[in-house]
N, C-alpha and C positions, 0 to 999 in steps of 0.2 A: 787794412784801411786805417787811416789816421783820423782819430776823432778828438774833438776838444769840447769839454763841458763848460758851460757858463757858470759864473759865480752863484747864480740863483739855484743851481742844482747841488745836491749834497756831494761833498768831496769823496765820501765813501762809495758813491755810485760808480766811480772809476773801476773798482774791482769787478763789478758786474759785467763789464765789457772785455776784461782781460782774461786770458792771454790771447784770445783770437783777434784782438784789435790793439793797435798802438794808441793809447789814450792819455791825454793830458787834461788838467783842470786849470781854468783861468787863475784860480787862487794859488795853486802850486807854482805857476809861472811868474807870480808877482804882478799880475795884471788886474787884480781886484780893483774896482773903481774906474777902470778905463771905460770911457764912453763907447756905446755900441758901434758907432761909425768907425772910430779908431780901432776898436777891437776887431771888427770884421776886416778892416784893411790889413791888420797884422796877420790874421790867420788865413785869409784868402790865398789860395795857391800853395799854402804850407800844410793845410789839413784838408781832408776830403769832406768832413761834415762837422758842423757846429750844432751841438745839442743844447737847448735852452728851455727854460720854463716861461720865458717872456712871450705871452700871447699877443702883445701889442707890437712886437718887433716888425712885423710885415707892414704895419701902418706908419712906422717911424723911420724906416730905412728903405732905400731903393736896392733891394736884394739882387736885382739883375746885374748890378755892377760887380758882383763878387763871384769868383770861381769856387763855389762852395755850396754844398747841400746844407739846408737848414731844417732841423727837426725840432719842433716844439713838443715837449713832453708835457701833457696836461692831465695829471691824475686828479681824482676827486679831492684828495687831501695832500698837502705837501709834506709827506713823510717819506723817509728812506724806503720803507717797505712798499709804499705805493709806486714810487719811482722804479724800484727794482722789478715790480710786477709788470711794468711797461717795457722793460728791456727786450723781451722776445718780439714784441710788436715793432720796436725801433729797429731791431736787427732784420726783421722781415721787410720793413719799409726802405731801408737804406739802398739796396741795389737798384730800385726803380725810382727813387726820389730825384726830382729834377734839380739841377743847380740853379741858383738865382731865384728860388721860390721857397715858400714854406710848406713843409709837410707836417701836419698835426697828428700826433699819436696820443690817443686818450683812452680812458677806461670805459 
């Protein structure tokens, strides 16, 4: 599965999904600062899932326009350790997560 992590997630989180998934990070692609609508357009159809920490994304974008699963990772604190602790829940949610909607994974 091809995953892409938003700039609001730690770059080092990529390693937690490898090697079982093909993972990119917005920052590594040089897309840091690209607005959400443009970013979603770039990744829709090229990735299977977009992982983000943006809890407002579903209120700011019409996600049904994109061929993409959106997972919002919502830990209690925004530390690498807390995001890593959510990885098993994200992996469990991915197969059944609907495209064009938000699936929230939290502690």
